[in-house]
C-alpha positions, -999 to +999 in steps of 0.1 A: -179+148-108-178+188-101-154+214-106-148+241-083-182+232-068-201+235-101-213+211-128-187+204-155-203+216-190-189+219-225-204+252-231-184+263-198-149+245-213-145+235-180-146+195-187-116+176-173-106+148-195-096+118-180-073+108-208-049+137-202-050+125-162-047+091-171-013+097-194+001+121-167-005+104-140-009+067-149-047+047-147-039+030-113-034+063-096-060+080-110-088+051-103-075+050-069-082+088-063-119+086-077-128+057-059-110+068-025-120+104-026-156+103-037-183+084-019-201+062-047-234+074-057-228+111-046-216+142-058-175+150-059-159+182-059-129+178-089-095+194-084-062+187-098-047+199-064-067+177-048-055+145-070-020+153-068-025+155-032-038+124-029-013+105-049+014+119-029+001+113+006-016+072+002+004+064-027+043+079-022+042+086+010+022+056+027+021+029+005+055+035-018+075+043+012+062+010+029+068-010+001+105+008-009+117+003+027+105-028+034+121-044+006+154-018+009+159-033+044+153-072+034+180-066+006+207-047+028+205-068+059+196-101+041+206-101+006+171-104-005+160-134+014+149-140+046+161-166+068+137-198+076+121-194+109+113-157+105+077-164+107+076-167+148+096-149+171+109-164+206+100-131+221+071-113+204+062-080+213+028-064+216+030-043+183+040-076+165+004-085+175-013-054+170+002-052+133-011-090+130-044-089+143-050-055+122-042-071+090-060-103+096-092-085+101-092-062+073-107-083+048-137-091+067-141-053+071-132-045+033-159-075+021-183-055+043-176-019+028-175-032-007-208-051+000-227-026+009-210-002-023-188+019-004-157+015-014-139+046-005-148+033+030-130-002+018-097+015+010-099+035+041-096+005+061-068-007+042-044+024+048-051+021+083-028-010+079-004+009+058-001+034+081+003+008+110+028-011+093+051+021+088+048+032+124+055-006+134+091+002+112+097+031+136+089+010+167+110-014+160+138+007+140+149-024+124+188-002+113+196-004+153+186-039+155+213-044+124+237-034+144+241-062+160+230-091+139+243-116+164+222-112+193+193-091+170+190-111+137+164-133+145+140-104+155+147-084+129+138-112+100+108-117+121+101-079+119+105-075+082+087-105+075+054-092+095+064-057+073+058-080+039+031-100+048+011-068+062+021-052+026+009-090+008-026-086+022-030-052+016-018-054-023-046-083-026-074-056-016-061-031-033-055-048-066-094-041-080-085-004-077-047-007-087-042-040-107-008-029-125+007-015-095-005-045-075+017-066-101+047-047-099+045-050-055+036-087-054+067-086-080+090-069-052+079-088-025+083-121-041+047-131-031+035-162-054+006-163-073-010-187-046-004-163-018-026-136-040-063-148-038-087-134-020-089-166+005-048-156+013-057-122+019-077-140+055-046-159+061-014-146+080+018-160+068+011-174+033+040-157+022+066-181+019+097-175+047+123-173+022+107-152-005+129-134-031+128-098-026+138-073-044+139-035-043+123-025-077+116+012-089+090+033-066+058+024-072+047+057-070+071+088-071+066+118-053+047+146-076+061+185-071+025+200-069+037+232-088+052+219-114+024+189-121-004+218-122+017+238-144+022+212-169 
């Protein structure tokens, strides 16, 4: 790891203490940052700015946002448990299949990257699905569907189930990088142990339809860049 383009050394006094970073940002976030940012086996240029930016962009904005928005909507519109039958939809939309296809194919591309020692690429594939899921929220506008539950209730439940499923699959594949955070993620989406396995990552629909969903604390709160740098 380089700092400002040069090697860290005790004589220069520019060694970054990982314990301080782990204490400040959490072990999961630090491990994720290192594996996401630097290709395995090659040099990487470390900076506090890049670390904070990665936490804010990937973990707070993309993953954290997906989990908190989805769990909040299941709580708000369905009291924390979706109705039976939400796996299927009478009139599926093209973007339902787009999200599902991407999530279903994720484990195989992830496995290939991990087998060739490219965890940064594996993480990139996971975040393509997370970003697609966030876009799926905007495409479906659940808040608009919720205005007429009699007409759109089943569609809304299906949309939210798809989001929970995509989150579950991503959570399984993120577990080696962020085990503690993924435990919290699984607890929030109500994923039982059998739906968190490697085999279950290749299977769409492993989350029980009526899983107990709870909006917990934000997994990754946004950081104030200036404040964090000063500290």
